[in-house]
C-alpha positions in Angstrom: 131.8 74.8 123.3 133.5 76.8 119.9 137.1 76.8 120.6 139.7 79.6 118.8 142.8 78.4 116.6 145.2 79.1 119.9 143.6 77.0 122.8 143.3 73.6 120.2 146.4 74.4 119.4 147.6 73.9 122.9 145.7 71.2 123.2 146.8 69.1 120.5 151.0 69.9 121.7 149.7 68.6 125.2 148.6 65.5 123.6 151.2 65.1 121.0 153.8 65.3 124.6 151.5 62.9 126.0 151.9 60.2 123.3 155.7 61.2 122.8 156.3 60.4 126.4 153.7 57.4 126.0 155.5 55.6 123.4 158.8 56.0 125.0 157.4 54.5 127.8 156.1 51.2 126.2 159.4 51.2 123.7 161.3 50.7 127.1 159.0 47.7 128.3 158.0 45.7 125.8 160.2 42.7 124.8 160.2 42.7 121.6 162.6 44.7 119.8 160.3 45.6 116.7 158.1 46.6 118.8 159.9 48.5 120.4 161.2 50.4 118.0 158.0 51.0 116.4 157.3 52.9 119.5 160.5 54.7 119.3 159.5 55.7 115.6 155.8 56.8 117.0 157.5 59.3 119.5 159.3 60.9 117.0 156.8 61.6 114.6 155.1 62.7 117.9 157.3 65.3 119.3 157.9 66.3 115.4 154.4 67.2 115.6 154.5 69.2 119.0 156.7 71.1 117.4 155.1 71.7 114.2 152.2 73.0 117.0 153.9 75.2 119.1 155.8 76.9 115.9 152.3 77.4 115.0 151.4 78.7 118.4 154.2 80.8 118.2 153.5 82.4 115.3 149.7 82.8 115.9 151.2 84.9 119.0 153.3 87.6 117.1 151.0 88.3 115.1 
């Protein structure tokens, strides 16, 4: 099954948003502060990716 660009973007947006939630949850639940900081960093990076993917989807929707 071949997906078009918009479908792939939608799927990856959901994946990135799920990663944000997961990393934030892990950061709250681990005792090691260094690991928690790393997870918070990853959550932020995943959020950035989700925003970039959303921007691209909006661009394709308006073209």
